[in-house]
C-alpha positions as CSV (number, residue, x, y, z in Angstrom):
1,M,-16.3,108.1,307.8
2,S,-14.0,106.5,305.4
3,S,-15.2,105.3,302.0
4,A,-14.1,101.8,302.9
5,S,-17.0,101.5,305.4
6,S,-19.6,102.6,302.9
7,S,-22.2,100.2,301.6
8,L,-21.7,101.7,298.1
9,D,-19.2,100.1,295.8
10,P,-16.4,102.8,295.5
11,A,-15.3,101.9,292.0
12,A,-18.8,101.6,290.6
13,T,-19.9,104.8,292.4
14,A,-16.9,106.7,291.0
15,R,-17.6,105.5,287.4
16,T,-21.3,106.4,287.6
17,A,-20.6,109.8,289.1
18,G,-17.9,110.5,286.5
19,L,-20.1,109.5,283.5
20,R,-23.0,111.6,284.8
21,A,-20.8,114.6,285.3
22,R,-19.5,114.3,281.8
23,L,-23.0,114.0,280.4
24,M,-24.3,117.0,282.3
25,G,-21.2,119.1,281.5
26,S,-21.4,118.3,277.8
27,M,-25.2,119.0,277.8
28,R,-24.8,122.4,279.4
29,R,-22.0,123.4,277.0
30,F,-24.2,122.4,274.0
31,F,-27.1,124.6,275.2
32,D,-25.0,127.5,276.4
33,A,-23.2,127.6,273.0
34,R,-26.6,128.0,271.3
35,G,-27.8,130.8,273.4
36,F,-30.2,128.8,275.6
37,L,-30.7,130.0,279.2
38,E,-30.6,127.4,282.0
39,V,-33.6,127.8,284.3
40,S,-34.8,126.3,287.5
41,T,-38.5,125.8,288.3
42,P,-40.3,124.4,291.5
43,V,-40.2,120.7,292.2
44,W,-43.2,120.9,294.6
45,L,-46.4,122.0,292.8
46,P,-50.0,122.8,293.8
47,A,-51.1,121.3,290.4
48,N,-49.5,119.0,287.8
49,A,-50.8,118.7,284.3
50,P,-53.5,116.1,284.3
51,E,-52.5,113.2,282.1
52,D,-54.5,110.0,281.6
53,N,-51.8,107.5,282.7
54,I,-49.2,109.5,284.7
55,D,-49.8,109.6,288.5
56,A,-48.1,112.2,290.6
57,V,-46.5,111.6,294.0
58,P,-48.4,113.5,296.8
59,A,-46.4,115.8,299.0
60,A,-47.3,118.4,301.7
61,G,-50.8,119.2,300.3
62,G,-49.6,119.2,296.7
63,W,-47.5,117.0,294.4
64,L,-44.0,116.5,293.3
65,R,-43.6,117.5,289.7
66,T,-44.1,114.9,287.0
67,S,-42.4,117.4,284.6
68,P,-41.4,121.0,284.7
69,E,-43.3,121.6,281.5
70,L,-46.0,124.0,282.7
71,A,-43.6,126.3,284.5
72,M,-41.2,126.4,281.6
73,K,-44.0,127.3,279.2
74,R,-45.0,130.1,281.5
75,L,-41.4,131.4,281.1
76,L,-41.8,131.3,277.3
77,A,-45.0,133.3,277.8
78,A,-43.0,135.8,279.9
79,G,-40.7,136.4,276.9
80,L,-37.7,134.0,277.4
81,P,-37.0,132.7,273.9
82,A,-34.8,129.6,274.5
83,I,-34.6,127.8,277.8
84,Y,-33.5,124.4,279.2
85,Q,-33.6,122.6,282.5
86,A,-32.3,119.2,283.8
87,G,-33.6,118.0,287.1
88,P,-35.5,115.5,289.2
89,C,-39.1,114.5,288.4
90,F,-41.3,112.0,290.1
91,R,-44.1,109.5,289.0
92,A,-45.9,107.1,291.3
93,G,-45.8,103.4,290.7
94,E,-43.0,103.4,288.1
95,R,-40.3,100.8,288.9
96,G,-38.6,98.5,286.4
97,R,-35.5,98.1,284.2
98,I,-36.1,101.5,282.6
99,H,-38.6,103.0,285.0
100,R,-38.0,104.7,288.4
101,P,-40.3,106.7,290.6
102,E,-37.6,109.5,290.6
103,F,-35.7,110.2,287.5
104,T,-33.8,113.0,285.7
105,L,-35.6,114.8,282.9
106,L,-34.1,117.3,280.5
107,E,-36.5,119.7,278.9
108,W,-35.9,122.5,276.4
109,Y,-38.2,124.9,274.7
110,R,-37.7,127.7,272.2
111,A,-39.8,130.2,270.3
112,P,-40.4,130.9,267.6
113,A,-39.9,127.2,266.7
114,T,-41.6,124.1,265.5
115,S,-41.3,120.5,266.5
116,A,-39.0,120.1,263.4
117,D,-36.6,122.6,264.9
118,I,-36.6,120.6,268.2
119,L,-35.8,117.5,266.1
120,D,-32.8,119.3,264.7
121,D,-31.7,120.2,268.2
122,A,-32.1,116.6,269.4
123,K,-30.0,115.2,266.5
124,A,-27.1,117.6,267.3
125,L,-27.3,117.2,271.1
126,L,-27.3,113.4,271.1
127,A,-24.4,113.3,268.6
128,D,-22.4,115.7,270.9
129,L,-23.2,113.5,273.9
130,A,-22.2,110.3,272.1
131,L,-18.9,111.8,271.2
132,A,-18.3,113.1,274.7
133,L,-19.1,109.7,276.4
134,R,-18.2,107.1,273.8
135,G,-15.8,109.0,271.5
136,T,-17.8,108.0,268.5
137,L,-21.2,108.2,266.9
138,D,-21.2,104.4,266.3
139,F,-21.0,102.1,269.3
140,E,-22.5,99.1,270.9
141,W,-25.1,98.8,273.6
142,L,-25.2,95.4,275.3
143,G,-23.4,93.8,272.4
144,A,-25.7,95.2,269.7
145,P,-24.7,98.0,267.3
146,A,-26.2,101.5,267.8
147,T,-25.6,104.9,266.3
148,L,-26.4,108.5,267.0
149,D,-25.2,109.7,263.6
150,P,-27.7,112.5,262.7
151,A,-27.8,111.2,259.1
152,R,-29.1,107.8,260.3
153,W,-32.3,109.0,262.1
154,E,-35.5,107.6,260.6
155,R,-39.0,109.1,260.7
156,I,-42.2,107.1,260.5
157,S,-45.7,108.2,261.3
158,V,-47.7,106.5,264.0
159,S,-50.4,105.7,261.5
160,D,-47.9,104.0,259.1
161,A,-46.2,102.1,261.9
162,F,-49.5,100.8,263.2
163,L,-50.8,99.9,259.7
164,Q,-47.6,98.0,259.1
165,H,-47.2,96.1,262.4
166,A,-50.7,96.1,263.9
167,G,-53.1,96.3,260.9
168,W,-55.1,99.4,261.8
169,D,-54.8,103.2,261.9
170,P,-55.3,104.6,265.4
171,A,-55.8,108.2,264.1
172,L,-58.9,107.1,262.2
173,T,-60.4,104.7,264.9
174,F,-58.9,105.6,268.2
175,D,-59.1,103.2,271.0
176,P,-56.8,104.1,274.0
177,D,-56.5,100.6,275.4
178,H,-56.1,98.9,272.0
179,F,-53.5,101.6,271.2
180,D,-51.4,101.0,274.3
181,L,-51.5,97.2,273.9
182,D,-50.5,97.2,270.3
183,L,-47.8,99.9,270.8
184,V,-46.1,97.9,273.5
185,N,-46.6,94.4,272.0
186,L,-46.5,95.0,268.3
187,V,-45.1,98.3,267.2
188,E,-42.3,99.2,269.6
189,P,-40.6,95.7,269.3
190,A,-40.7,96.0,265.5
191,L,-38.9,99.3,265.3
192,P,-35.3,99.2,264.2
193,H,-32.9,99.1,267.2
194,D,-29.6,100.1,265.7
195,H,-30.5,103.8,264.9
196,P,-32.8,106.5,266.2
197,V,-36.4,106.2,265.1
198,V,-38.9,109.1,265.4
199,L,-42.6,108.2,265.6
200,H,-44.5,111.3,264.6
201,S,-48.0,112.6,264.1
202,Y,-49.8,110.9,267.0
203,P,-53.6,110.5,267.1
204,A,-55.1,113.8,268.3
205,P,-56.5,112.3,271.5
206,L,-52.9,111.6,272.6
207,A,-51.9,115.3,272.3
208,A,-52.3,116.4,275.9
209,L,-50.3,119.6,275.4
210,A,-49.5,119.5,271.7
211,R,-51.3,121.4,269.0
212,R,-53.2,119.5,266.3
213,L,-51.5,119.5,262.9
214,P,-52.9,122.5,261.0
215,D,-53.7,120.5,257.8
216,D,-54.7,117.3,259.6
217,P,-56.9,117.7,262.7
218,L,-57.0,113.9,263.3
219,R,-53.3,114.0,264.2
220,A,-51.1,116.0,266.6
221,D,-47.8,117.7,266.2
222,R,-46.0,115.3,268.5
223,W,-43.1,112.9,268.1
224,E,-41.3,110.4,270.2
225,L,-37.7,109.2,269.9
226,Y,-36.6,105.5,270.2
227,L,-33.2,103.9,270.3
228,G,-32.5,100.3,271.0
229,G,-36.2,99.7,271.7
230,V,-36.1,102.4,274.5
231,E,-38.3,105.5,274.4
232,L,-35.9,108.4,275.1
233,A,-37.9,111.6,274.3
234,N,-41.3,113.1,273.7
235,A,-41.6,116.4,271.7
236,Y,-44.4,118.8,270.8
237,G,-45.3,121.6,268.6
238,E,-46.9,123.5,271.6
239,L,-50.6,124.1,272.0
240,T,-51.2,127.8,272.7
241,D,-55.0,128.0,272.7
242,P,-56.2,128.3,276.4
243,A,-59.7,127.2,275.7
244,E,-58.5,124.0,273.9
245,Q,-56.0,123.4,276.6
246,R,-58.6,123.6,279.3
247,L,-60.8,121.1,277.4
248,R,-57.8,118.7,277.1
249,F,-57.1,118.9,280.8
250,R,-60.8,118.2,281.6
251,A,-60.8,115.2,279.2
252,S,-57.7,113.8,280.9
253,N,-59.2,114.2,284.3
254,A,-62.4,112.4,283.0
255,A,-60.2,109.6,281.8
256,R,-58.4,109.4,285.1
257,A,-61.8,109.2,287.0
258,A,-62.9,106.5,284.6
259,R,-60.0,104.3,285.7
260,G,-60.5,105.1,289.4
261,A,-57.5,107.5,289.6
262,E,-57.3,110.8,291.4
263,E,-58.4,113.9,289.4
264,Y,-55.9,116.8,289.6
265,P,-56.8,120.5,290.0
266,L,-56.1,122.7,287.0
267,D,-53.2,125.0,287.0
268,E,-55.1,128.3,286.5
269,A,-51.9,130.4,286.4
270,F,-50.6,128.2,283.5
271,L,-54.0,128.4,281.7
272,A,-53.9,132.2,282.0
273,D,-50.5,132.3,280.3
274,V,-51.0,129.7,277.6
275,G,-52.4,132.3,275.1
276,H,-49.3,134.4,275.5
277,I,-46.9,131.6,274.4
278,P,-45.6,132.3,270.9
279,T,-45.3,129.6,268.3
280,A,-43.0,127.2,270.1
281,G,-41.5,123.7,270.2
282,G,-40.4,121.7,273.2
283,I,-39.2,118.3,274.3
284,A,-38.7,116.1,277.4
285,L,-35.7,113.7,277.2
286,G,-34.9,111.0,279.8
287,L,-31.3,111.6,280.8
288,D,-31.0,108.4,282.9
289,R,-32.1,106.3,280.0
290,L,-29.7,108.0,277.6
291,L,-26.9,107.6,280.1
292,M,-27.8,103.9,280.4
293,I,-27.3,103.4,276.7
294,L,-24.1,105.6,276.4
295,A,-22.6,103.9,279.4
296,D,-23.4,100.4,277.9
297,A,-25.4,99.6,281.1
298,P,-28.2,97.0,281.3
299,D,-30.6,99.0,283.4
300,L,-31.1,102.3,285.2
301,D,-29.8,101.0,288.5
302,A,-26.4,100.5,286.9
303,V,-26.1,104.2,286.2
304,L,-27.6,105.5,289.5
305,P,-25.8,105.1,292.8
306,F,-29.0,105.0,294.9
307,P,-31.6,102.7,293.4
308,P,-34.9,102.8,295.3
309,P,-35.7,99.9,297.7
């Protein structure tokens, strides 16, 4: 069948496919040059990590993965020191300008490493990708200035951001509903949009798979990256205590049950391997959102040829 009869716009499809190919090629060159091994893990899972507000898509007696995190950490436990993967993930009920039920997630992990090491990786990677797709570290997204210059990244703790913009410290008096409302309505809109902002040291109850800070048990070794008001990545200093991880999963399932959501079975193979993970850091980065910004596109549908109905 000729392309002229296709319902897809040929010019737009070619541009989107070309941009994605350049992004993926540059990303792979970055990791390959640094000694990371590209891995592939199952998309269908008998158990996802239970998380309070992330719902998995049921499939054939199991679920489609919401993240490759558990499988990749098992590879760390098996002795692989630096790994990455980019591939499809799925979350039920997510549809909007920057949300899709199917999306492309890049995750990388290394050991021995900390969340600070992962931050250094992210600064270098995003600078490389900006140069590859935009030819410069300083560019515009939807008419507003933006930069991925590593020297321009800003760090602010969650507690400081909430004290400044919402008037309370969620690490001291945690309230999950209050936290979510103030994060979306007060904190995120107040973050600078023209350069990357890293929110770090999340309240400990929001550390599903991250360790607590060794010198501050009220807070977790977790950070999230924002650019242009869009959350791009979520990083951890990884939890390696199997007993604590089991308690976290049970707490998440209890929170899910309290809101009337399905509880998920625990991944016993992962829990058996957690204690064998060395000191490690890892991150999940939304490639579709990053491509949206680097392509100067208004939403995810503009950088994906097959938007869901």
